[in-house]
N, C-alpha and C positions, 0 to 999 in steps of 0.2 A: 542494738540501741537495749538499755535496760532499761525495763519497766518497772514499776512498785516502788516502794521507799526499802531503800536498802542503804547502807549505815557502814563505814570504814570499819571491818573487827578486826583485820592484822596486815602486816605488811610482809615484804620479803625481810628475811636475817640482817642481824647487823653486818657490814653498815647497811641502810633503808636505801641506798641509793647503790647500785651496781655499777661500778668503773670497767669497763670490758677494755681499757688501754692498761690494767693493772691484770683483770684476770678475764681472761677472752673468752667468749660465750664460744662453745665448739660448733664445728663444722658439721651439716647433717649424718655424714658417715662417724661420727664418737658419739659417746656417749652424752648426754645431757648435763648441764652443771649445776648442781641445788642451791634452791634460794632461798627456800622455805623448807626445814628439817622435819615438821609436823607442824599441821593446822591445828593440831591442839581438837577440843571437843566442836570446834566451829565450822560449819560447813558456809564453803561462799557459793553466790549464787550470780556473780560479776566481777571483774577487773575495771580498774582505771589505772590509766599507765600515762607515764612522760619518757618519753626516747628522743634520746638525740644522736642516738645510732646509727638513723637513716638505713636499717637493715631490718627485714623480716625475719621475726623469731619464734619460733613455735613457744607454745608452753605446756609442758607435761605433767602429768603425775604417775605416781606409781615408783615402787621400788627402782634400785642401780640393775638395770638391764631388761626391764619389763616395764618402762615408761610407755603412757597412752598420750597422745595427744589429745589438747582439748582446748587451744584456738590458738590463733596465728597474732600476734600484736607486732605493737615496731613500729615501722616503715618512715622513721620522724615525726609519726604523729603526736600527739597528746588525746587521749578518745578512749571510751569505755566500750564493753562487748558483755555479752551474757555469756557464762559460762558454770557448769555445775562443778564443784570440787567437794567433796564429798570429806568430811572430818576427820580427822587423822591422816590426813593426805603428806608426802612428798614433794614439792614441787620443785621441776627443773624446767631450764631453759635449752635451747639449740638454734643453732641458726638454721634456715629452712634452703640454705645453699651448700655447696660443699664447703665453701670457703668460712674459717671461724670469722666472729666479729674483734675486730681486735681497737677501735676507737668508740667515744659516745658513753654514755650515759644512760640508764633506764631505771625506772623505779614503778612499782606497781604498788597497788592499795588493791587489799580484798575485802569485798564488799556483801555483809548479809545480811539478816533481819532482826530487826531491835538495835538500840545503841549500845556498842560494846560488843555486840555478839551474843545472841540470846537463841 
């Protein structure tokens, strides 16, 4: 659960709703798929998400091949979770199982301090 006052500061790269039927979310044996090229100067302290994949999805940060798991989202839920994502981060997703996710959609809103991220 997220505590304190946080506001939306950025979203996943366009289109802001990720469709796994068009671009699969890779299984756990593959490299994660990038959804945010760079968070810019904004550090996030939480995420909210709406998931229709029904699957558990790892949210990672870091350069290609050096991603670090930050939190697990999805499961068919609409929820929020606390997570620290540093400024200038690349964010990517990967299934928490060996199977790729091929159906459903997910959208993620990154939350930070100050309206518009300050």
